[in-house]
N, C-alpha and C positions, 0 to 999 in steps of 0.2 A: 522615532515610531513612538505614537500613541500608541493606547490601548483602546484592543479589538482590529488593532492595521495587521496586516492580510501577508502572507510570502508573496513567489511567484503564483505556488501552487492552485494561491484562492483562501492559505489554512495559517489561520489565526496562531498567531507566533506566540503573541503574554503568558505564563508559565508556565510555557514549555518547559520539561527539566534535562541540563545537558549532562552528560557523561553520573546517569544516577543525582546530582549533588547542585548544579547550579540553576536554578529556577529562573525565566528570561524574564524582566521587570520593559524595556522594553528596547529601541536601538539606538542605540549610540552612532553610530557609521554605515558607510553603504563603501565598498567598489569594488571590480574587477574581477571580482577574486574571491570577495570576504562578504564578509556581515562582521560589527562588534557590539556584543549586545550589552547589556548592562545588564547585572544577575544580582541576582544573593546567594551565597555557600550556604545551604541550607544547616551543613554539616558547621560550621565554625558561626554562623549568624552572621556574616560581613555582609556587604557590598563588595563588587567584581566589577570587571570588567571581562568580557570574554570573546576572546576572537574565534572567529570560527570560517573557514574554510569552506564557500559555497560556491566555484564554478567547477566544471570537468566532473561534476558529480558525481555519473557513466562513467569515468575512462578509470580503470586496470589495469593491474601488468605494473611497464615501467614509469611508467605518465605520473599515474598512482603516489605511486612508491617515492619518487622526486620530489612533487608537491611534498606529503608528508612527510621526508624530508625535509622538506629548505624547510619549516613549520617549525621541528624539531630544532634545527640553525636554528634561525634565529632566536628559539629561547633558551636555548644552552650559552649564548650570546647576552640576552638583558642578562641571564642566571649568573655567570661569571662576573660580573662587573658588580660588586657587594658596592652603593657609592649610594645614599639620600637624594640622589638628582641623577639615580635609572630611576625608573618604573622597575617594579621588582615583578617579576616570572613568578605566582604559587603551580600552577602545576601546568601539564599539559597533558590532556584528555581528548578522548574521538566519545561522537555524539554518529549515530547514527553511518558510520564506516567514514564521517569524515575528523581531521586531526582541530586540535579547542590549544587555548592558550588560553591561561588563564591570566593575567596582570592585576593589582592596584590598579583602583579603579582613583582619579586624579579629579580631582572639583573644582574648574576652571581652566579658562579656555584653552587656548594656541597662543601663540606670537606670533602667527600669521591672520587669526582670526580681530586682536586688541591691533594689528598694525588696516587691516581692512577697515575693519571702525573708528579707527583715532588715529589712524595718518603716523606720521613720521614721532619715532619717538625720542624726547633727549639726549644730549650724548653720553650723560653722563648716568639715566638709567639703563639706554643700550650696552655701557659695557658691564655696568654690578650684572646686569641679567647673564650678558657676555663670559665674565666673571667667573660665574655659578655652571657653564654646559663647559667652560674651559677645563673647569674642576674634573667634569664630572667624565670627559674624554682623557685627561692626564690616566684617572682610574681605569679607562677601558684599555688607552696604550698597553698602560703600568700590564695590564690581564692578558694581554696579547689580544687584542678585540678592538678592530677600526670597523666605524660605523659605518662610514659612505655615502650617508644620504643626510645627515645635518641640514635644516633648512627652516623656516618660519614655522611651519608646518608640527613639522619633531619635538618642537617645544613647548612645551605645557609651564602655566605659569597656576599653578593653584592658593586657593585660599584664605594659607596657614604662609602662603608668603614662600615657599618654596618653590625652585625652580628645576623642572625635571625632559632629563633628557628621554627621547621612547622614540622605537620603531624599529627593533635592527632588523626589520625584515632583510636584507641586502649586505650585512655584517658577513667580516670572514673571522676569523679566527687559525693563531699559528696552531690548535691544536684542535680539531673541534670536538676528536673524543668520540666519531661515529663510525672512525676505518675510511673516512671518506677523506676526500679532498677537501681546502679548505677556503675553494668556494663551485658552488655551484654552476653560478654565471655562464651562457658562454659564449667563449671566445668573440673576439672581433663585435659584441654588441654594448654597447653604451649601457649602465645602469649608473640608475639613478636621479638626481633632478636638475637637467642640464645649467638651469638660474648658476645654481651652488657648485659644481663642476669644477675643479683643479688642472689646472693646464697638460699637468702629464698624465690625466686620468682622458683625456679627452686626445690628449695620439694617442694613447691605449697603453699605454704604462702603466705595470701593478699598483696600485694602488696607498704610499703608506703615512703614518699620521699626519703627516703632512701635511699631506690632501685633506684629510677633517682642517687640519687649521686654518688650510683655504677656503672654507667650507661654511666655519662660520665667524669667518671671515669678511665673507662672499654677505651672509646672515645677516651682523651688524652691518650693513651699507648699506643695506634696502630698510634696517629699522633705520634708519638715520635719514635715509637722500628718499625712501617713498619708491625705489625701483634695483633688482642687483644688476652690481657695476655693466657689466656686459650682455641684461638681455638684449638683445635682433627683434626685429620679427621673423626669423626662421632661425631651422637647426644652423644651418650650414652658417648663415652670419656671428651666430649667435658661436657657434666652437671657432670660426675663427681668430674672433673678437678672445675670447679667451686666449686663445691661444698670442697672437701677436698682436691686440693692443693696447699702448699702458692703459694704465687703473686711470678714469674719467675724480678728474679735481672736484671733491668733494665739497658742497657749501654748504653746509649743517651739521658736520663732524668737526666742528669744534680740536681740542683737548683729542680729540678719536678718533683726529683727524689721521696723527702722522703711527698711531699704531693702528688700522688698519691695515692702510700703508706696507705695514711690516707684515703681515698676514697674511697679504695678498699680492707676494711678490710669487713674479713668474717661478723661480729655479725652486724646487721645494728646501733642495740645505740652504737656503737662504732666511726661510721662514722661520719664527722660536718654535721651539719644540709650545706644548702644550704645558708646564708647566710655567714657561717663566712666559711666557705669552700670558698666562691667570697671573699673574702676578703686575703684568700692565697694564688688566685692564682692566685689576683691580685698582690701581693709582690713579689709574682715573675716574676713578666711582669714586675714589674717597678725595679726591678730590674738586664734585659738586658737591661734597655735604652728605648727611647718613639719610637728609629729606627727599635731597636733590632727584635723587635717582627713586621715587617712589608716591611722586604726589599725584600725575597727572595717574597713572595706574590708582589710585585710588579714593578718584572721583570721578572714577566710571559711574554707565546706569548699575542697578545694581542686577547683577543673572540670573537663567534660569539655574537649575541648577545641571550642572553637567553641561558644559555643553559640547561640541566636536570642532572645530574649528575648520572644515570645510561648510559648516554649515551655512548659510547667506543667512539668516534671520539671528536674532538673539541679542546680549548684552554682549562690551565690547570682555567686559571686565569685570573677577568676580569680586564683591564690597568687599572694603577695609582692608583690600590688600595692598600690601605691605612686602620685600621683597626681603629676604632673609639677609646674613649679609654670608655669602659662603664660606670661612672659619664655622659658624657658627651653624649652618642648617642642620634639625636635631632629622633625625633616621625617618624609613619612611614610610607617607600613611597611603593610607587609600588612594587609588586609583592608577587608571590610563581606560582611558577610553582613546585611549593615544591620537589628539588630532592626526587626521592621516594619516590611524593607524588599519584601517579596516584597509583587507586585503588587496595588495591594487591598489588604492588610492595613492593622490600623491597630492 
């Protein structure tokens, strides 16, 4: 949103103060359930991303309470995972009765945005990105958190070279800490992005850590091959392929192909756990050399500051992006205009 752009009521939201401290600068993303703002925390003097619920504004009673609990659950899930590869949550607040999640601001695009602008990645580059995210998933699983929506749109590439996992909107936790059940999703409804959904989830089974491993495997397959492995022309045919069809032979994956085969094993118990999968991916990345994984990223055109993956325009990559090693990634720095993190967006 540029300065002066108005909301659905014709009101200019630039400069709006949220929860008494977060001054709106611009819009980073919008989805069916809300909006993500770029804002300035006037107490601490730093830029942040603020996710605001903007649907059902007239909802009251149980409906509004459920929506508020969902956003609180998202914030708790992300905050529970202390890892430099997970977008940090700074605060949970309200503005005009609407729940807010305040997050670090990531200065860079999503993997989805990169793939749409640049096309498939080199296998070693994809493996290096995958190792970073698998390390974040290992930390999440150790903390009792299942992400359940790993996909290119929820992987962010910061200018500094950090790779981050964002959007814990449908995550589950061993102990949510709010006295409720571990999941607020409705029985009988598929939740998550179909292209990256594991077979056991497609069949209605409870998710486990292996489901996140599959989702990242499908994400990396899409990153090197140009499309997720079981995408078909309809929901039914996609579900059928996920559950019953063999993995299509990768044509561009090279040394990453055998790792993808393990991550995308239809039997959850046969997939490697996140720690093991991280090491498999690191081995492929290291075999490509320290520069091979980032050469194409660094050659991309300079972007405007902090883009959202779902935006159709804008540059593909941050200038000078160089992937930090999974072992040496520093503490999280500003960000989460979570690509795809506008509430309700895919």
